[in-house]
Legacy VTK file of the C-alpha trace (Angstrom):
# vtk DataFile Version 3.0
C-alpha trace
ASCII
DATASET POLYDATA
POINTS 311 float
2.176 -34.280 -9.664
4.623 -31.522 -8.876
6.670 -29.283 -11.100
8.150 -25.892 -11.675
6.532 -23.261 -13.908
9.065 -22.444 -16.750
6.938 -20.389 -19.094
3.756 -18.163 -18.574
1.910 -16.607 -21.582
-0.987 -15.177 -19.438
-3.721 -17.946 -19.793
-1.376 -21.069 -20.224
1.622 -22.276 -18.380
4.426 -24.721 -19.226
5.498 -26.937 -16.274
8.668 -28.968 -15.937
8.618 -31.921 -13.648
11.449 -33.234 -11.571
11.810 -36.004 -14.222
12.348 -33.239 -16.924
8.852 -33.890 -18.607
7.334 -30.594 -19.845
3.401 -30.298 -19.628
1.055 -27.455 -20.710
-1.370 -26.400 -17.981
-4.061 -24.079 -17.142
-5.356 -22.805 -13.887
-8.199 -24.493 -12.078
-11.245 -22.150 -11.835
-10.958 -21.532 -8.010
-7.789 -19.431 -8.581
-10.132 -16.811 -10.123
-12.401 -16.767 -7.013
-9.807 -15.950 -4.258
-9.834 -12.181 -4.819
-6.153 -12.384 -6.082
-5.460 -9.079 -7.588
-2.497 -10.126 -9.487
-2.766 -10.289 -13.307
-0.923 -13.630 -13.136
-1.627 -15.593 -9.956
0.942 -18.212 -11.063
4.319 -16.973 -12.120
7.512 -18.427 -13.529
9.596 -20.073 -10.828
6.446 -21.212 -8.908
6.395 -24.647 -7.595
2.910 -26.069 -8.422
0.745 -29.078 -7.952
-1.195 -30.254 -11.040
-3.328 -33.041 -12.305
-3.068 -34.386 -15.821
-6.195 -34.411 -18.050
-5.191 -36.069 -21.369
-2.617 -33.923 -23.188
-3.254 -30.871 -20.903
-2.788 -30.358 -17.108
-4.731 -28.382 -14.498
-2.829 -26.541 -11.698
-4.804 -26.722 -8.485
-2.092 -25.580 -5.847
0.804 -23.091 -5.660
3.341 -24.179 -3.025
4.578 -21.551 -0.547
6.927 -19.005 -2.168
10.318 -18.038 -0.558
10.076 -14.768 -2.391
8.792 -13.017 -5.566
9.402 -9.787 -7.421
6.209 -7.721 -8.011
5.185 -4.497 -9.596
2.059 -2.548 -10.459
0.436 -3.560 -13.542
0.731 -1.009 -16.412
-2.826 -1.170 -17.690
-4.712 -2.083 -14.604
-3.622 0.252 -11.774
-5.528 -1.701 -9.104
-3.688 -5.010 -10.043
-0.163 -6.158 -9.780
2.103 -8.316 -11.804
4.477 -10.922 -10.513
7.534 -10.966 -12.499
8.986 -14.199 -10.984
8.944 -16.347 -7.982
11.495 -18.431 -5.805
14.565 -16.725 -7.202
17.960 -16.709 -5.819
19.127 -13.285 -7.185
17.948 -10.563 -9.608
20.139 -8.917 -12.256
18.971 -5.494 -13.272
20.245 -4.575 -16.700
21.174 -0.889 -16.904
22.251 1.145 -19.924
23.344 4.754 -20.176
22.862 4.888 -23.886
20.293 3.435 -26.230
18.103 3.479 -24.052
18.898 5.491 -20.944
17.894 3.866 -17.696
16.878 6.473 -15.069
18.139 6.460 -11.365
14.458 6.615 -10.499
13.850 3.212 -12.319
16.900 1.491 -10.653
15.907 2.636 -7.041
12.217 1.507 -7.411
13.560 -1.839 -8.559
16.084 -2.151 -5.920
13.401 -1.287 -3.293
11.131 -4.068 -4.729
14.092 -6.510 -4.432
14.986 -5.520 -0.880
11.433 -5.737 0.222
11.323 -9.510 -0.678
15.008 -10.170 0.328
16.184 -10.931 -3.160
19.960 -10.157 -3.627
20.139 -7.604 -6.463
23.120 -7.058 -8.913
23.426 -4.334 -11.288
24.739 -5.103 -14.816
25.836 -2.080 -16.824
25.401 -3.308 -20.464
26.494 -1.685 -23.781
29.699 -0.208 -22.219
31.170 -0.235 -25.764
28.795 2.625 -26.420
30.384 4.795 -23.894
33.246 6.462 -25.852
33.547 10.094 -24.615
35.123 11.237 -21.340
31.721 12.411 -19.940
30.093 8.989 -20.632
32.953 7.250 -18.842
32.643 9.706 -15.974
28.846 9.024 -15.651
29.542 5.255 -15.701
32.061 5.583 -12.843
29.776 7.873 -10.844
26.828 5.498 -11.125
28.835 2.487 -10.304
30.384 4.208 -7.213
26.844 5.423 -6.180
25.653 1.819 -5.871
28.796 0.050 -4.767
29.045 2.478 -1.804
25.780 1.222 -0.532
26.599 -2.400 -0.897
25.320 -3.401 -4.459
27.637 -5.470 -6.704
27.987 -3.702 -10.172
29.173 -5.555 -13.265
30.223 -3.985 -16.532
29.523 -5.982 -19.687
28.987 -5.527 -23.423
26.862 -8.292 -24.940
27.725 -7.270 -28.528
31.386 -7.471 -27.931
31.151 -10.297 -25.344
32.998 -8.337 -22.692
32.683 -9.178 -18.981
30.687 -12.288 -19.621
32.767 -14.560 -17.583
32.338 -12.573 -14.321
28.493 -12.621 -15.046
28.548 -16.456 -15.520
30.362 -16.852 -12.204
27.795 -14.872 -10.420
24.805 -16.935 -12.098
26.345 -20.307 -11.845
24.094 -22.919 -9.995
21.410 -20.477 -9.063
17.967 -19.371 -10.170
18.534 -15.867 -11.730
15.982 -13.404 -13.033
17.101 -10.817 -15.617
15.008 -7.673 -15.798
15.169 -4.085 -17.016
13.849 -1.410 -19.540
12.841 -2.624 -22.989
15.990 -2.486 -25.257
18.694 -2.800 -22.670
19.800 -5.960 -24.404
18.514 -8.863 -21.974
17.776 -11.308 -24.890
21.192 -10.536 -26.655
22.884 -11.020 -23.316
21.275 -14.341 -22.597
22.107 -15.524 -26.231
25.787 -14.661 -25.526
25.890 -16.356 -22.161
24.622 -19.695 -23.674
25.186 -20.211 -27.316
22.647 -22.914 -27.306
19.863 -20.435 -26.778
18.499 -18.330 -29.545
16.087 -15.784 -28.255
14.567 -13.337 -30.705
16.181 -9.850 -30.654
14.828 -6.522 -31.937
16.621 -3.332 -32.735
16.251 -0.164 -30.796
13.760 2.281 -32.213
15.802 4.987 -34.022
13.049 7.567 -33.391
12.203 6.979 -29.802
15.668 5.679 -28.873
13.907 3.169 -26.649
13.468 -0.647 -26.695
10.905 -2.690 -28.450
9.336 -5.477 -26.519
11.137 -8.581 -27.932
10.210 -10.894 -25.065
6.444 -10.987 -24.817
6.208 -13.462 -21.687
8.523 -14.685 -18.937
10.400 -17.873 -19.522
12.984 -19.958 -17.593
15.934 -21.419 -19.490
18.501 -23.771 -18.363
22.053 -22.594 -18.654
24.915 -24.804 -20.118
27.376 -23.747 -17.440
25.008 -24.489 -14.495
21.960 -22.736 -13.132
18.820 -21.223 -14.581
17.653 -17.797 -16.008
14.346 -16.230 -16.097
13.990 -13.840 -18.978
11.118 -11.298 -18.358
9.442 -8.682 -20.848
11.132 -5.368 -21.038
9.178 -2.829 -18.858
9.081 1.022 -19.073
8.104 1.693 -15.516
8.304 -0.097 -12.089
5.718 0.706 -9.544
6.274 -0.559 -5.896
3.373 -2.247 -4.205
2.892 -4.028 -0.916
5.148 -1.534 0.867
3.982 0.512 3.822
5.413 4.064 3.717
6.567 3.847 7.303
8.819 0.869 6.290
10.168 2.314 3.120
13.576 3.564 4.477
14.237 0.049 5.652
14.734 -0.904 1.853
17.388 1.715 1.293
20.502 -0.040 2.949
22.280 3.212 3.723
19.103 4.695 5.416
18.529 1.380 7.203
21.815 1.665 9.003
20.953 4.956 10.440
17.250 4.325 11.485
18.085 4.010 15.261
19.940 7.255 15.390
16.827 9.494 14.595
15.344 11.219 17.545
11.852 9.970 16.968
10.978 6.233 16.509
8.184 7.220 13.918
10.477 9.335 11.908
9.740 9.281 8.127
12.851 11.377 7.415
10.924 14.197 5.748
10.092 17.111 8.031
11.172 15.829 11.501
13.844 17.508 13.532
17.087 15.591 14.563
16.687 13.069 11.679
19.842 11.172 11.237
19.086 10.391 7.598
18.471 14.013 6.532
21.612 15.050 8.408
23.604 12.378 6.448
22.213 13.701 3.188
23.432 17.164 4.155
26.800 15.782 5.037
27.029 13.865 1.591
27.055 10.616 3.291
23.766 9.537 1.545
23.458 10.265 -1.978
21.160 13.203 -2.878
19.566 11.365 -5.796
18.859 8.233 -3.632
17.149 10.549 -0.994
15.205 12.325 -3.638
14.016 8.951 -5.052
12.975 8.008 -1.456
10.912 11.065 -1.352
9.288 10.374 -4.709
8.403 6.801 -3.871
7.041 7.904 -0.483
4.826 10.392 -2.201
3.882 7.708 -4.868
5.119 9.494 -7.896
4.858 7.515 -10.956
7.667 6.658 -13.282
6.838 9.517 -15.884
7.372 12.028 -12.887
10.777 10.297 -12.246
11.704 10.829 -15.875
10.614 14.495 -15.854
12.730 15.155 -12.844
15.773 13.605 -14.292
15.952 10.746 -11.754
LINES 1 312
311 0 1 2 3 4 5 6 7 8 9 10 11 12 13 14 15 16 17 18 19 20 21 22 23 24 25 26 27 28 29 30 31 32 33 34 35 36 37 38 39 40 41 42 43 44 45 46 47 48 49 50 51 52 53 54 55 56 57 58 59 60 61 62 63 64 65 66 67 68 69 70 71 72 73 74 75 76 77 78 79 80 81 82 83 84 85 86 87 88 89 90 91 92 93 94 95 96 97 98 99 100 101 102 103 104 105 106 107 108 109 110 111 112 113 114 115 116 117 118 119 120 121 122 123 124 125 126 127 128 129 130 131 132 133 134 135 136 137 138 139 140 141 142 143 144 145 146 147 148 149 150 151 152 153 154 155 156 157 158 159 160 161 162 163 164 165 166 167 168 169 170 171 172 173 174 175 176 177 178 179 180 181 182 183 184 185 186 187 188 189 190 191 192 193 194 195 196 197 198 199 200 201 202 203 204 205 206 207 208 209 210 211 212 213 214 215 216 217 218 219 220 221 222 223 224 225 226 227 228 229 230 231 232 233 234 235 236 237 238 239 240 241 242 243 244 245 246 247 248 249 250 251 252 253 254 255 256 257 258 259 260 261 262 263 264 265 266 267 268 269 270 271 272 273 274 275 276 277 278 279 280 281 282 283 284 285 286 287 288 289 290 291 292 293 294 295 296 297 298 299 300 301 302 303 304 305 306 307 308 309 310
């Protein structure tokens, strides 16, 4: 039988068939013998083939994926974690207050989406908290930064239900994934988008001003207005994997447009002369923060380094 994985708890999976039947399943042993380094060989969104064995089922094959979003595993540095598979678009939830999303985190995530040709949209949540002139200015600067390189940016407030119609219009009839740092309000946002859903929500830690992990595993939900949404656990850092350093600039749209203008075909845009990308940075045509984050990813800085540098 065939179905789509709608929930992953690590060792068990819930599958929904085309007929709407839901089945609890585990992996067939051979998946553990193929040298797969992912902490989760099967991800939410995967199309799988399975056999029923009483009240349970066994997954024996994963159908070819059109894409997936992947990051380095936090606890196991040599392994990776697949956040979701076969998605139509990715919504990265960004907050400028409670907690603060860093530019480094955003750029790493966008690189991961670009690498697997997943359209990404930035959703600036909790805009109701941005009351001062400096906060409003920062919001405008960040939106201009990403709109100027082609990313759609939406402004919402889940708590006050602002901007939800525009978000629904983007999600309608598509398989969407929501991701972001812990505490940015993913679960609250999903509850507001579809009042039939009732995801558990935790408060922000007053001491650390960071989010607590409300969602502990990835899960796919059907939306009443059409389409599906995959909610993922909040994450603190996003490490890029499976990307060759020489190809990294291809995943920054503003750099990709200038690659043929560099003097050397193997230019990596760091120390080479007559580099079109470095010249564009000097002219202000490429955002300095984006270029600095390119350098940090190229040198494989971790997320803590990003935060220390203020990216």
